[in-house]
C-alpha positions in Angstrom: 214.5 198.5 74.9 213.3 200.9 72.1 215.1 198.7 69.5 213.3 195.5 70.6 209.9 197.3 70.9 210.3 198.9 67.5 211.2 195.8 65.7 208.4 193.7 67.2 206.0 196.6 66.6 206.7 196.6 62.9 206.8 192.8 62.6 203.7 192.0 64.6 201.5 195.2 64.2 201.6 196.0 67.9 202.7 199.2 69.7 205.5 197.4 71.6 204.0 198.0 75.0 204.0 194.3 75.9 207.8 194.6 75.6 208.3 198.1 77.1 206.1 197.6 80.2 208.0 194.5 81.5 211.4 196.1 80.7 210.5 199.3 82.4 209.3 197.3 85.4 212.0 194.7 85.6 215.1 196.6 84.5 214.4 200.2 85.4 212.3 199.4 88.5 209.3 201.5 87.3 206.2 201.0 89.4 203.8 199.0 87.2 201.2 201.8 86.7 203.9 204.4 85.8 205.5 201.9 83.4 202.1 201.4 81.7 201.4 205.1 81.3 204.9 205.8 80.0 204.7 202.9 77.5 201.4 204.2 76.2 203.0 207.6 75.5 205.9 205.9 73.6 203.5 203.9 71.5 202.3 207.0 69.7 205.5 207.5 67.8 206.0 203.8 67.2 202.5 203.3 65.8 202.8 206.3 63.4 206.0 205.0 61.9 204.5 201.5 61.6 201.4 202.7 59.9 203.4 204.5 57.3 205.4 201.4 56.6 202.3 199.2 56.3 200.4 201.7 54.2 203.2 201.9 51.7 202.8 198.2 51.2 198.9 198.3 51.1 198.7 196.7 54.6 195.9 198.9 56.1 192.2 198.2 55.7 191.0 201.8 56.3 187.4 201.1 57.0 188.3 198.7 59.7 191.0 201.0 61.0 188.6 203.9 61.4 185.9 201.7 63.1 188.5 200.4 65.6 189.8 203.9 66.3 186.4 205.2 67.1 186.1 202.6 69.9 189.7 202.8 71.0 189.5 206.5 71.8 186.7 206.0 74.2 188.2 202.9 75.7 191.6 204.5 76.2 190.0 207.3 78.3 188.1 204.7 80.4 191.2 202.6 80.8 193.5 205.5 81.8 191.0 206.5 84.5 190.7 202.9 85.8 194.5 202.7 86.0 194.4 205.1 88.9 192.2 202.8 91.0 192.9 199.2 90.1 195.5 197.4 92.3 198.7 196.5 90.5 198.4 192.8 91.1 195.1 192.7 89.4 196.5 194.5 86.4 199.3 192.0 86.1 197.0 189.0 86.3 194.6 190.4 83.7 197.6 190.8 81.5 198.7 187.2 82.1 195.2 185.9 81.2 194.8 188.1 78.1 198.1 187.1 76.7 197.7 183.4 77.4 194.2 183.1 75.8 195.1 185.1 72.7 198.4 183.2 72.2 196.6 179.9 72.2 193.9 181.3 69.8 196.5 182.7 67.5 198.1 179.3 67.0 194.9 178.2 65.3 194.5 181.3 63.3 194.8 180.9 59.5 194.8 183.0 56.4 192.7 180.3 54.6 189.5 182.3 55.1 191.2 185.6 55.2 190.8 188.6 52.9 187.0 187.8 52.8 185.9 190.9 54.7 182.8 192.8 53.6 181.7 196.1 55.1 178.4 195.7 56.9 176.6 197.2 59.9 177.5 194.3 62.1 181.1 194.2 60.9 181.5 197.9 61.8 179.7 197.5 65.2 181.9 194.5 66.0 185.1 196.4 65.2 184.0 199.4 67.2 183.4 197.1 70.2 186.8 195.4 69.7 188.4 198.9 69.5 186.6 199.9 72.8 187.9 196.8 74.7 191.4 197.3 73.2 191.4 200.9 74.2 190.5 200.0 77.8 193.3 197.5 77.9 195.7 200.0 76.4 194.8 202.5 79.1 195.2 200.0 81.9 198.1 198.0 80.7 200.1 200.4 78.6 199.9 198.3 75.5 198.6 199.6 72.2 195.9 197.0 72.0 197.3 195.3 69.0 198.3 192.2 70.9 194.6 191.5 71.3 193.3 193.1 68.1 195.5 191.3 65.5 194.4 187.8 66.4 190.8 188.9 66.5 191.0 190.5 63.0 192.5 187.4 61.6 190.2 184.9 63.3 186.8 186.8 63.1 186.8 189.7 60.7 188.3 188.2 57.6 191.6 190.2 57.4 194.9 188.7 56.4 197.7 188.5 58.9 199.6 191.3 57.2 196.5 193.6 56.8 195.6 193.0 60.4 198.9 194.3 61.6 198.8 197.6 59.7 195.1 198.1 60.6 195.8 197.5 64.3 198.7 200.0 64.3 196.4 202.7 63.0 194.0 202.2 65.8 196.7 202.6 68.4 197.5 206.2 67.4 194.3 207.9 68.8 194.2 205.4 71.7 197.8 206.5 72.7 196.9 210.2 72.4 193.8 210.0 74.5 195.3 207.7 77.1 198.5 209.7 77.5 196.6 213.0 77.8 194.6 211.5 80.6 197.6 210.0 82.3 199.5 213.3 82.2 196.8 214.9 84.3 197.6 212.4 87.1 201.4 212.8 86.7 201.8 209.2 85.7 204.0 209.6 82.5 207.8 209.8 82.4 208.0 211.9 79.3 211.8 211.6 78.9 211.7 207.8 78.9 208.7 207.8 76.6 210.4 210.1 74.1 213.6 208.1 74.0 211.9 204.7 73.7 209.4 206.1 71.2 211.9 207.7 68.8 214.2 204.7 68.8 211.3 202.3 68.3 209.8 204.4 65.5 213.0 204.2 63.5 213.6 200.5 64.1 210.0 199.6 63.3 210.6 199.8 59.6 212.9 196.8 59.8 210.1 194.9 61.4 207.7 195.9 58.6 210.2 194.7 56.0 210.4 191.3 57.8 206.6 191.1 58.0 206.4 191.5 54.2 208.5 188.5 53.5 207.7 186.3 56.6 205.1 183.5 56.0 201.9 184.1 58.1 202.1 180.7 59.9 205.7 181.5 61.1 204.7 185.0 62.1 201.7 183.7 64.1 203.8 181.0 65.9 206.5 183.6 66.8 203.9 186.1 68.0 202.2 183.4 70.2 205.6 182.4 71.7 206.4 185.9 72.6 203.0 186.5 74.2 203.4 183.3 76.3 206.9 184.3 77.4 205.6 187.8 78.4 202.7 186.2 80.3 205.1 184.0 82.2 207.2 187.0 83.3 204.2 188.9 84.5 202.9 185.8 86.4 206.2 185.5 88.2 206.1 189.2 89.0 202.6 189.0 90.4 203.4 186.0 92.6 206.5 187.7 94.0 204.4 190.9 94.6 201.8 188.9 96.5 204.4 187.2 98.7 206.1 190.5 99.5 
C-alpha cells in the first residue's frame, strides 16, 4: 500500500490518499471516515519527501505554493470538522464526482500555454481559494488535495505539469498537519497504520519523482486521468453496495 501510494505521490504530485483510502477501506476493512483520517496523517511524510525531490529539480513555484498553503490550512480544519457529520455515502459520491470531472479535464490539459504564470493580486487570490477548497476535500476525503490542484494549476494558473506537481505537494504538508491534529481530537486516526504507510511511501516517492522528470507531460496526464477514473469507479461500486446494504 505504502509502495504504491509513494510512487504515485512522487510521479503525480499527490499525497497518495486516493490510493490509500480505497485500500484501507477495501482491503483492511477500515470504516471510510477512519480511512480518510488515517490517510491524511500518512500524507504528511509522503508530501515532505516529495517536495524535497521536486525542489532539488526546481519543480516548486514557491509563490504559488505559499498561497495554496494559506488556503489549505483553513480548508483542512473545516474539512476535518465536516468529516464528523457528513454521511459516508455522500463522501464517496463527492469523491466519485470530483475524480471524474478532473480526469476528463486533465485529458485536455496542455503545457503549450504553461510556464506563463505572473504573480498578481488575482493570481494569488485564486490560488488561496483553490487551496481552501483542496483543504476542505483533504479533510473530508483523506486526500492531500493534489488530485484536484495539479489539473487546475496546469489548466488555469500557467504552471507546467512538472512544476504543478511539486507545488501541489508543498501545499499538502500544512493541510495534513492541521487536518490530522483536528482528527486526533475525535479519535479518528490509526497512528500505527499512518506511520507505516507514510514512512514506506516517503522512501518510495523518490522513484516517482525520478520518473516524473523523464516522463513526457502528455503521457503523465493520460496515466493520471486513467488512475483517477479507475479510483472513481471503485468508489462508485462501494457507494452502491453501501446503499443496498
